[in-house]
C-alpha positions in Angstrom: 11.4 18.5 16.5 12.9 19.2 13.1 12.7 18.2 9.5 15.4 17.2 7.1 15.3 16.3 3.4 17.3 13.7 1.5 17.7 13.9 -2.3 17.0 10.5 -3.9 19.4 11.2 -6.7 23.2 11.3 -6.1 24.7 14.7 -6.3 27.3 14.7 -9.1 25.9 11.5 -10.6 24.6 13.2 -13.8 26.8 15.0 -16.3 25.4 17.4 -18.9 27.1 18.1 -22.2 26.4 21.5 -23.7 27.8 23.8 -26.2 30.3 26.3 -24.6 28.6 29.0 -26.7 25.1 28.6 -25.1 24.8 28.2 -21.4 21.0 28.2 -21.7 21.3 24.5 -22.8 22.7 23.7 -19.4 20.0 25.5 -17.5 17.3 23.7 -19.5 18.9 20.3 -18.8 18.3 20.3 -15.0 18.1 17.0 -13.2 14.9 16.3 -11.3 15.7 16.6 -7.6 13.3 14.4 -5.8 13.4 14.9 -2.1 12.0 12.8 0.7 11.6 14.5 4.1 11.8 13.0 7.6 10.3 14.6 10.7 12.3 13.6 13.7 12.1 14.4 17.4 14.3 13.6 20.4 13.6 14.3 24.0 15.8 15.7 26.8 16.2 12.2 28.2 17.8 11.0 24.9 14.7 9.1 23.7 13.6 9.4 20.2 10.2 9.3 18.7 9.4 7.3 15.6 9.9 9.3 12.4 7.4 10.5 9.9 8.5 10.1 6.3 7.1 12.4 3.7 7.0 11.2 0.1 6.6 13.4 -2.9 3.4 11.8 -4.2 -0.3 11.8 -3.9 -0.5 8.5 -1.9 1.9 6.2 -0.2 2.8 2.9 -1.9 3.8 0.0 0.3 6.6 -1.1 -2.1 8.6 2.1 -1.3 10.0 0.6 1.8 12.2 -2.5 1.7 12.1 -3.4 5.3 9.1 -3.4 7.7 9.0 -0.3 9.9 5.6 -0.8 11.7 5.8 2.2 14.0 6.9 4.7 11.4 4.4 7.1 10.0 4.1 8.1 6.4 2.7 11.1 4.7 2.6 12.5 1.1 2.7 15.9 -0.3 3.2 17.2 -3.9 6.7 18.5 -3.0 7.8 15.9 -0.5 8.1 18.6 2.1 6.1 19.2 5.2 3.0 21.4 5.3 0.6 22.4 8.0 -1.7 19.4 7.4 1.3 17.0 7.8 2.6 18.9 10.9 -0.8 18.4 12.6 -0.9 14.8 11.5 2.6 14.3 13.0 1.5 15.9 16.3 -1.6 13.6 16.5 0.0 10.4 15.2 3.5 10.6 16.6 4.2 13.2 19.3 1.0 13.0 21.3 0.7 9.2 21.6 4.4 8.6 22.1 4.8 11.3 24.9 1.5 11.4 26.7 2.2 8.5 29.1 5.7 9.6 30.0 4.4 13.1 30.7 2.1 11.7 33.4 -0.4 14.6 32.9 2.3 17.2 33.1 2.8 19.7 30.3 4.9 18.5 27.4 7.3 21.0 25.7 7.8 20.8 21.9 10.6 23.0 20.5 10.5 23.7 16.8 11.9 26.1 14.4 10.0 29.2 13.2 8.6 27.5 10.1 5.1 28.7 9.5 3.6 25.2 9.1 4.1 24.6 12.8 1.9 27.5 13.9 -1.5 27.2 12.3 -4.6 27.7 14.4 -5.4 24.0 14.3 -2.0 23.1 15.6 -2.1 25.7 18.3 -5.6 24.5 19.4 -4.5 20.9 19.4 -1.4 21.8 21.5 -3.6 23.8 24.0 -6.2 21.0 24.3 -3.5 18.4 24.9 -1.3 20.2 27.3 1.6 20.7 24.8 3.6 23.8 25.1 4.8 24.8 21.6 8.1 26.7 21.8 9.3 28.4 18.6 13.0 29.1 18.0 13.8 32.4 16.2 14.3 31.5 12.5 17.7 33.2 12.2 19.3 31.2 15.0 17.4 27.9 15.0 20.2 26.1 13.1 22.5 26.7 16.0 20.0 25.6 18.6 18.4 22.6 16.9 20.1 19.6 18.3 18.5 17.4 15.7 20.5 19.1 12.9 23.8 18.3 14.6 23.1 15.1 16.6 20.7 13.3 14.3 20.5 14.6 10.8 24.2 15.2 10.1 25.3 11.6 10.8 22.1 10.3 9.1 22.8 12.2 5.9 26.5 11.2 6.0 25.5 7.5 6.3 22.9 7.9 3.6 25.5 9.4 1.2 28.0 6.7 1.9 25.4 3.9 1.4 24.1 5.5 -1.8 27.6 5.9 -3.1 28.4 2.2 -2.4 25.2 1.2 -4.2 25.9 3.3 -7.2 29.4 2.0 -7.4 28.1 -1.5 -7.5 25.6 -0.6 -10.2 28.5 1.0 -12.2 30.4 -2.3 -12.0 27.4 -4.3 -13.3 26.4 -2.0 -16.1 27.6 1.6 -16.6 24.4 2.5 -18.5 22.3 2.0 -15.4 23.8 5.0 -13.6 
């Protein structure tokens, strides 16, 4: 299990004009970097679980998704990042129901990074009560061992950047002021 974030704004899409004499103008003109996070999980038999999408908001709005994704889960946080409440919700709404039948009453192993939101007392109790073995990768090497980063997130982010760039290029051709 791992998380990844995608910025909704295009990197390099905003240009800031400032005086060469005062760099503070540039630092004050920062672009809002809104991020949406996805929690993804793949199993050792190449099956994937449905994702949980985390929006930077107080509540989810149905008009945020263009195509129906009935099995996907959605959550919200002020930052758009995961927290301990969302991690527990993911365990209860995604991991547990989507893996319990395949496990056939055997223990399930969930490998995650050393991020603190995965190790609260509530999460550990839920895992214990539901026969889930929570394995934590050391934080300084998890990027080398997390297959989601290489096999899932890298191609996903590349496809997202390509699609977003095509979209913004079309918008430019329609009206350069919309960019």
